[in-house]
N, C-alpha and C positions, 0 to 999 in steps of 0.2 A: 182796710175792713173783709174781717170773714163773712163771706158770705153764711145765714143762718140755715140755711138746709143742708152744707156740708158739716157743720157739728151738731145738728141734730142726727143727720145721716149715720157720722161716726160714735156717738152716742148712744143710740140707739142700737147700733148693728153689735157694739162690745157688751151692752150690757143685756143681749139677749142671750151671748154665749156666756156670760160669768156664770148663770147657773150650768150650762153642762160644765165648766171650769174646775168648780167647787163641788160636782160630784164626781167626775172624774179623779180629784183629787184626795176628794175625801174616802171613796171608795179604797183607793189604793193606801190609806193611811188604815184605816177599817183591815181590810185582810194584811197589814202586814201587823198590829200590833193585834190581831187573833194569833200568829204566829208567836210571840212574845208574849202573851195575857199571865202566865203564870208570875214572868218578873217585872210584870209590869205597876210600878209604885203611884198610888193616887196625887204622888206632887208634880209628877207627870203630864198630867189633864191639866194643869192652868198654860204649862210649855205647849200641846199640842192646841189651846185656841190661839192661844198667840203665834203659832207655826199660820194657823189659818186666816189668821186677822195678816198677818205678814205675805201671804200667798196672793191674799186679795188687794192689797195694794203693789205688787211688782202685776199682776193681773193689768192695774189699773194703769201699768204704764204706754201698754199697745193703745189705749185710746188719748193718755197723752201724747206719743210722740206723734200721734195721725194731725193732732190739734196745734200741734208747735210746726210743722211742716206746715197746715194749713195758712198759720197768723204770720211766720217768719220768712217762707220761703215760697209762700202763693199755692202753696197745693206742687212748686214744679219736683219736688221728689217722689210725690204718690204714694204716696205709702201706704193708702186706699187701696192698690190694687195688688198689696202682698198680705190683708187681713188674714184672709185663712190660712197660709202660711206662719204669720207671725202667732196664730192661735193654736195650731198645732203644735210646730215647736213648742212655743210655750209651756203648752197642757202637758205634754210631753215630757219634758225636761221639769217641769214640776213633779210629775208624780215618778221619777226617775229617782229624784232627788229624795223625794218621801218613801218611796220603798226602799232606798239602802240607809238613808235618813236614820228610820228607826231599826235596822238590820243594825246598824253601829252603836245605837244606842243598848240594844240587846248585847252586844258583842263585850262592852262597856259595864254592863253589868253585873252578867257574870265574873269579869274578872274584877268585880270589887272596886269600880275608879270611882 
């Protein structure tokens, strides 16, 4: 049985950071979109909303990995020690992908794909 304070600690830690993740990825997206605004069509807004939802699903994997370690391995992998590293790498990676995905969409739009 997993100790409930470990579960609560993990969930609370990741949920407190979710806002910062969303702000970082959102601002990256907004700044990127401002560069291509004249070429952005309204049908892309649905894709932007879906992208945000998918980003949060991937964000939740950090918490899930920690909970699975607690349940199946009794915390032997000690993923909780790497929370900050996972958060930082994941957030930076998603910001990088966001910025370059918008640039790719812009290039495809210019080439009439």
